N, C-alpha and C positions, 0 to 999 in steps of 0.2 A: 572534415577540417576542425570542427570544434573539439572532437575527441582527441585528435592529434595535438592540438594546441594546449589542451588541459594536461595531457601527458607530459608535454615539454615543460610546462610551468611547474608541475609537481616533481619533475625530475630534479629540480633545484633544491627541493625540501626547504624552501624559504618562508612559506606561508606560516603565519602565526609565530614567527620567531621574534626574539627581543630586538629592540632598537640597537643599532651599531653606529659608531662614530663615522665609519667610512661612508655610509649612506647619508647620515645626517649632514655631514659636511657638504655633500653634493647638493642637497636641496637648499641648504642655506646659501650656497654660492649661486645657484640658479635663481633664487628669489632676489638676491642682491644685484646680480648682473642685469636681470630683466626688469627690475624695479617693481615687482609684484608682491602682493600681500601673502600669496599662497604659492607653495611649491610642494610637489609630492612625487615620490617613487611609487607608482600605482600599478598593482598587479591584478589582472582581471581573472577572477575565479569563475566557477560555474554560475553562482547566484549572488556574488558580491564583488566589490572592489576593495582590495586590502592594501594598506599603505605600509610599505617597509620603512619609509621615512616621510615626515611631513613637517611643513612650516605653515602656521596660520590656520590650521583646521582644528587641532585638539582632539581628534578621534583617529582610530586605527583602521576603521572600515566603514563603508556605507553600502546600502542596497544597490544592486546593479541597475535597477530601473531608473535611478537618478544620475547614473554615470554619464558624463560627457566623454570620458576616455574610452568607454566601450564602443562609441561611434568612431573614435579616432583610430583604433587599431584595425578597423575595417577599411580605412582609407589609405592614404599615402604614408610614407615614413615620417612625414612632418605635417602636422595640421595646425593652422592658426585661424582662430575665429575672432576677428577684431571687435565685433559686437554680437553677443550671443542672441540678443533679441531679434536680430534679423536673419537668423539661421533656422530654416524649416525643420531641421532634425531636432531642434531643441524647443520647438514651439510649445510643448506641454510639459517641459522639465520644471519641476517645482523649485529647484535651486536657481533657475533663471527667472521664473515668474515672481518670486518673492520680492518684496521691497528690500532694496539694498542687496539683491541677489548677485549671482556671478554674471559679469558682463564681458569678461575677456577670458580666452582660453588659448593656450599654445602647448602642443605636446609633441615630443619626439618618441617614436615607437621603439619599444624594447623588443628585440628579436633574438630568439634562441639561435644556437649555432647551425641549426638546420632551417633557419629562415622563418620560423613560426612566431607570430606576435603574441607576447605574453603580458604586455602592459605598456606603460608610458612613463617617461619623465616629463612632467607637465608643470606649467605655471598658470595661475589664475588670478583674476583681480575683480574688484567690484566696480571698476570703471572701464569703459572701452579704451583700447589702446592699439598701437601697432609696433611690433618689434623692429629693431634695426637689423640689417644683415649680420652684424657682429653678434647681436643677441641670439639670433636664430642659430648661427653656427656654434655658438657656445652651448646652447641647449642640446644640439646634436652631439657635440663632443662629450658633454657630461652624460648623455644617455649611453654612449659607448663605454664610458667608465663604469656606469652601473652594470652593464652586461659583463665587463671584464671582471668586476668583483663577484658577480653571480657565478660566472664560469669558473673562476678560481676556487671558490668555496665548494662547488660541486666536484671539481677535479680532486681537491684535497679529501673530500668525503669518500670518493670512489677509491682513491689510493689507500685510505685507511682500511676500507673493507677488504681490498686486495691484500694488504699487509697482514691483516688478521688471518686471512685464509692461508697465506704462505706460512705464517707463524704456526698455525695449527698443523699444517702438513709436515713442516720440518720437525716439530716436536714429536709428532706421531712416528715419523721415520726413525728419528734418533732413539726414541724409547723402544721401538721394535728391535733395532740393532743391538741395543744394550741388553734387552731381555734375551735375545737369541744367544749372545755371548755368555750370559749368566747360565742359561740352560745347558749349553754345550760344556761349560766348565765343570758342571756337576758330574758328568759321566766321562770326562777326559782323563788321560794320564796326568800325573803331577806336573810334568813339564808343559804339556799342552794346556792344562788348566791355568797355570801361571801366565802363559802367553795370552790366553783368553781374558784373564782378569785385567791384564795390562791394556788389552784392546778395549775392554769395557770402560776402563778409567779414561782412555783417550776419547772415547765417545762422549763421556760425561763432561770432559773439559770443553769439547766443541759445543755441547748442549748449553753449558753455562755461558759461553761466549755469545751464542745466539740469544739467550735470554737477556744477557746484559745489554746487548745492542737493541733489542726490542723494547725492554722496559725503560731504558733511558732515552730512547728515540734520538740517539746520538749520531745516526747515520754511520759514517765509516770511522769515527773517532770515539774512543771510550777512555775512561780512567783506568789505567793499568792496575793501580793499587786496589781499586774496588773489585776488578776482575780476579786478580790473584788471590784476594781475600776469599772470594767464593770458591776458587779452585782448592785453596788450602783447607777450607771448611769441609769440602767433599772428601779430600784425602784423609783429613782427620777422622771422618766418620767411618772410614774403612780400614784404618790402621789397627794393628793388634793392640791389646791392652798394654799400657806401660810406655807406649811410644807417643810422644806429643809433637805437635807442629806449631811453631811460633812464627810470627811475622813482624817485620819492621819495614813498613812500606810508605814511601813518599808519594803523595798524589801526583799523577803524571799522565798527560794525554798522549796516546799513541794511536796508530792506525789499527783497525781491526785485524789486519794481517799480522802485525807485530804482536798483538795481544794473543792471537791463536798460537803463534810460535813460542812465546814465553810460557803460555799455559802448557804446551807440549813439553817444554824443557823442565818445568817444575814437576810435572807428572812423572817424567822419565827418571829424574833424579830421586824423587821420593820413592818411587816404586823399587828402584835398585837399592836404595838405602834400607827399605823395609825388608827386602829379600836377603841382603848380604851383611848389613852393618850390625844387626841386632840378633844374633843366633841364640837359640835355646831359650827363648822368652826373655832375653835381656831387655831392660828398659832403656830409654834414651830420648833424644830430642833431635828434630829436624828444624833448622832455621832457614827462613826465607827473608831476604832483605832487598829493598829497591831504593836506590839513592841517586842523586844527580851529581854530575861533575861540574867543575868550574867552567868548563867549555860548553856546557849545555847538553852533555851526553847523559846516558843512563847507565847505571851499574847494577846488574842483577847478581846477588850473592846467594848461594845455596850451600848448606853445610849440615853435617850430622856429627854427633859425638860417639859414633859406634866404633867398631874394632878396625875400621879401614877395609879396603878391598881385599887385602891379603892374597890368598890363592885365587880369588875371583878377578884380580886385576887384569891378568892376561885375557881372560874370557870377555870381560867387559870392554876392554880396549879394542878387541878385534871383533866383537859381536854386534848384534843389532842395536843394543842400547847406545854404544858409543857412536855408531853410524848415525843414529837419530840425533844425538847431541851435537855432533860435528855439523850435520846438515842444518840444524836449527841455527847454530852459531853463524854459519856462512850466510844463511838467508837473512839474518838480522844484521849482517855486515860487520860481524866481529869474530873473534876467535875464542873458543872455549879454553879457559885455564883450569886445569883439573889437577888436584894434588890429594894424596891419600897416605895416611900413616896410622900408627896405633891409636892416635887420638881422634881419628875420624877422617871424613872425606870432605873436601872443599872445592866448590866450583865457582868460577867468576866469569862474567861476560859483560863487556862494555859495548854499547851500541848507541846509535843516534835515533832519538824518538822522531817519528814522522807525523805526530799529531799537531 
């Protein structure tokens, strides 16, 4: 029983942590409602009682052999001792025997989710007294609030551990896929190598989305401008010399699904521009813009100042690239507007942010 109880207590990782307002408020309220000089959130360790919050004591822990609460957790869920001098369990307790010592005790047991007692929320005073039914019920309710706080903190810590493990596994998987595509591209035919490089770029955009979500802790909503900036940075690092990528992006919250789709769109456009718009080492620029409409919509603009699609127009419009662009547009709830001439290629898409 003792080993299991201590394991339950330590699973909360609460011992020796700093004071927190949530617990301080509880002991202040308990002291005021019960009219006592002292109130504590008391956790019973192996050889000490440690106070997560306290009023009227001025210390954070005391030896276990002077603890009244250590007796309480072995009894019922609620213990009230109107006059400690008449309780045989406390006959030799120095805190009771001292002049002006503790004369009153009432405590509601704190139980873990598997029913093990880990401490008490208790009130104490230097004069004998009797609590009213309302005061006893208040103490019980506040004790449940203490456990709610402890359970919530433990759940958040466990979720963070799980999230870190998932993040590690996802990053490893994406890195492995990217490395495999890179290795295969080295020994593939030119057309296959180009397809593999595009696949690698798509994997990188997914990896950046994952990192953006993880680092910002934004759940399912992220800043599209920050994400597209990262995507553009990666694309800029793998473009041939002389080709630059510029951005004009308005901060805008969107769903993670929309961010992934926009990232795919940016990657496909840039990849096709690099492949077709700047032949024979020609220099040029790819522009990425994101703006808001008066109706609350978003407009994504992509353009290059290359030679245009030219002979590649038919291939692109009927090929995998255009299929991907059209599919992304449909999933974003908009229609791709694509134009190309000797001054370059321009793409526009209006959609409604879901952030």
